[in-house]
N, C-alpha and C positions, 0 to 999 in steps of 0.2 A: 224161529221163535215158536215155542209151544203155546197152545191155547190155554188160557186161564180157566180153571174149573169153576163153574158157577152154580150156586144153590139159591133156592127161594129164601131159605133161612139158615143162618149159622148160629149155633148155640155154643157158648164158650164156657167150659167147665162141667165136669161130670159129677158134681155134687148133687145134693137133694133137688135143687131147683132145675139144674141142667138135665138130670135124668128124667124128671117129671115132664119137662118141656119136650125132650126128645121122644118120650113115650107117647105124648099127645100128638106130636108131629108125625110119628110113625102110624098112629091110628088114622089120622087124616089122610095120609098118603095111601095106606093099604086097605082100610076098611071104609073110610069116609068118602071114598070115590074122588079124592083130590090128588090124582097122580102127578099133577103139575106142581105140587107143593114139596119139592125136594128139600132136604135138610141135611146138615152134618153136625155132629156133636164133637167138638174139639176138646181134648183133654191133654194137658201138658205132662201128666204123670203116666206111668205104665198101667195104672188101674183106676177104677172108679173111686170116688169119694176120698181122695187123697188126704184131706184134713182129718176125716174120721178114722181112716186107716192108721194114721199116726197118733191117735189118742192112745193112752195107756190101756193095757189089757183089762177088760172087765168094766171100763168106764161106762157109767149110765148116761145115755144121751137123751136130752129132753126134746120134746116135739111141740114147739110153740110156733105160731099161734094155733090154738086148738080149733078155731072156727074156720080154718082154711079149707075150702072146697076143692078136694083133689080131683083131677081130671085125667089121670093116667093110671097104669097098673102099678107104678112105683109108690108103694104105701110107706108112710112115715109115722111111726108112733114111738113114744118113749120106750126105750129098751136098752139092753147092753150093746156096746159097740159091735161085738161079734154077731149078735142076733140081727141087728140092722143090716150089716154088711152081707151076711148070709142071705137074708131076704132079698136085698137088691140084686145080688149076684144071680140068684135063682130067677128073678124076674128078667134080668138082662139076658140070661140064657134062653128063656122061653119067648123072648121077643127079638125080632131082627132089627136092631137099631144100627143106623149108620154112624158108628162111633170110631173116632181115630185117636188112638192113644199116642203118647209121646209127640203130640202136636202143640208145641208151645207157641202161643200167640205173641208176636213181638210188636205188632202195630195194628191198629184199627183206624182206617181212614175213610171218612165220609166223602163220597163222590156224588155227582149229579144223579147217577142211576143206581145208587145203593152204597155198598161198603166194600172196601178192599181190605183183606185181612192178611197181614204178613205172618208167616210161620217160620220158626227157627229151623234152618236146614232143609226147607222144602219150598216149592213154588207157592206164591200167594194164591188165595182163592177170592172170589167175589160172592156177594150175597145181596139180595134185595132187602132183607131184614136181618 
């Protein structure tokens, strides 16, 4: 039986919130001196921001709430779908995020010591948070 892969934090979904959370987690792990803060960003689609990718060409995407204090390199401001996706892709390429595409979450189970996350077609993982 293979050992289950374990992370300090699992982030589900590579949309605006997931990208920002993973960007901040990477900062803590790499720059903030918290090497023990392992994380994984799980995305069920083959690319980031699947919902925005599927918007019609040229769609204007709003950025609410405007008072949100961003804490990662992934910026979000109102702009065209293409501009936002291009900006996020460039940020993704300049940061080393632990992102796993085509990782569809099938189950999240709370256990005494954290969470067990089932993945379609792959071994489950566990995470503290």
